[in-house]
N, C-alpha and C positions, 0 to 999 in steps of 0.2 A: 410843241417840240417833237421832232421826229424821233423814232426809235434809235437811229444812229447817233443823234445828238445827245440822247439821254445816256448813252454808253460811251463815254470818252475812251479813245484808244489807250490801252495800258502800255506804257513804255517799259521795256525790259530794264532791269537793274544792271548796274555795271558788272556785278558778279555773274548774273545770268548771261550777259553778253560775252563775258570771258569764257564761260563754259561752252557757249556756242562756237567760239573761235577755236577752242581746244578740239572740239568734235570736227570742225572743218579742217584743222591741221592734220588730224588723224586720217581723214579721207584723202587729203591731198598727198600725204606722205605715202600712203598705200598705192595711190595711182601713179605718182611721179618719182617715188623713191625717197628714202630718208635723207639723202644728201642732195638730191636734185630738185627738191621742192622750192618754189619761189613764192614771194609775197603775193603776186597777182593771182597765183593758183589757189592759195589759201583764201584770198578775198573772194574769188569766184565761187568757191565751195560755200562760203559763208553768206553769199549774196550781198556783199558789202564792197565799198571801194577800198583800194589799198590804203588810202589815208585814214579811213575808219579803223582798219586793222591796227595801223601804227598808233592811233590815238590810245588804244588799250595796251598795245605792246610796242613801245618805241624801238625796242631792240628785238628783231624777229627771233633771235636765238633764245630769248626768254620764253617766247611762246612755244617754240619747238621742244624745249626742255620740259616745260609744264605738260605738254602733250605726251611726252614720253613717260613722265611720272604718273600721269593719270591712267595711261594705258597699262602700266605695270602694277598699279595699285590692286588691280583685280587678282593678281597672282600671289599676293601676300596678304594685304590688309583684309580684303574681302574673304579670303579663305580662312584666315584666323577667326573672323567673326562667325563664319559658317560652322566651324567645328567647336566654337567656344562652349556650346551647351551640350556637347556629346561627352559622356563619361567613359564609355567603353573604348579602349585604345584600338581594338581591331576595327570597330565601326568608324572611328575617327580616321584611321589610316585609309580605309576604303573611300570615304567621302573626300579626303584630301587628294587622293589620286584622281578621282573622277573630276574634281573641280579644277585640276591643273591642265586639262585637255580642252581643245577647241570644241565648240558645239557642232561644227561642221566645216566644210572647206571654205565657206564665206565668212568665217569668224574674224571680224576686223581686228580684235585685240591681239590674236595670235599672228595674224598677217602683219600687223605693225611690228611685233617683236621679231619676226623673220626679217623684215626690212632693216631693223636696227642691227640684227646679227650680221647681216651682210655688210653693213657699213662700219661695224665696230673695229675692224682691223685698220681702218684709215682714220677713224675719229675717236680721239681719246675720251671725249665726254660720253659718247654712246657706249664705249667699252667699259667705262667706270659704272655707268648706270646698270648695264647688264650683269656685270660682275657682282655688284651690290645685291641685285635681285636674286641671282643664283645663290649667294651666300646666305641670304635671309631665308630662302626656301629650304636650303639644307638645314639651317638651324630649326626651322619649323618641323621638318621631318625627324630630326634628331630628338626633339622633345617628345614627340609621339612614341618613337621607338624606345627611348630610355624609360619613359613612363610605363609602357607595356611590359618591358623587361622587369622593371621593379615590382610590378604586380603579378608576375608569373604568367602573363598573357602571351608574351613573346619569348622565344629562345633565340637570341641573335646569332647568326652564323658568322658575322664579322662585327667589327666595331661600328657603332652607330653612325659615325661620320661617313664611313665608306658606303654603307647601305644608303644613307640619305643622299649622298652625291650621285649614286647610281640611279636612284629613283627620280631625281630632278633631271638627270641626263636622259633618262628614258622618256620622261614627259616632253622634253625639248625635241627629241628625235621623232617620236610618234606624232607630236603636234605638227611638226613640219610636214610629215608624210600626209597627214589629213588635209592640210591646206594646199598641199601639192596635188591633191586629188588622186592619191594612190588607189588603184582599183580594188584592192582587197583589204585596205585598212580604214575603217570608219571609227568614230569615237568609241563605240561599244567594244570593238575588237581591240583597240588600243588599250582600253581599261583592262581587259582580260589578260593581255600580254604583259602589262606591267604588274598586275596582280600575281601572275605566274612567278615572276621574279621575287615579289614581296613575300610570297608563301615560302619559298626556299630560304629567303633571308631571315624570316621571323619565326619559322617553325609553326605558323598558325594557318589554318585552312582559309581564313579570310573569305568567308562566304557572304557575298553581297545580299542584302535584304531584297525581297521582291519589289520591283518598281511599281508604283501606283499608276 
């Protein structure tokens, strides 16, 4: 028996194949636009036939919506997990701000959100998804701010909802500037600019720990 025969090819599970298709849909939407992407373009990104894509997602809209949900998970669920073990509200706020920005201009997750934002005015589903994400992020920040105020770590200059909305809006604005390759705004600069506002809003110096 040859080595190849002794190692039968492992077929991907249906769940793994669906994850591959979601990743392919992300790439296709970034390349062709959230509204202009077609089945054959997703199939090409996935290295499959259009029929194979439809086998897993008979309605292409279901795949696109799942792709949007997966892309947005990073900006709420993953951030909540990241800060879950942090007890200091100031450190928690700093980490939350950092994790809401793109890693760089080629960050596919943020580029996808920018594509969705451009289409939201014409697509009610996209608008609803983005509105829900915004509101959940505001709630996330509100919890941090109110906990910090209750423990005497923050002295809030405004109500927690107003500050939280401004923080999310700044994330969105600077995130767009980063992926648009603004010559003087990189992720580190954006973090510092948002922290400048957060310091005024919380009355806390918010000194980031040294990066390893």
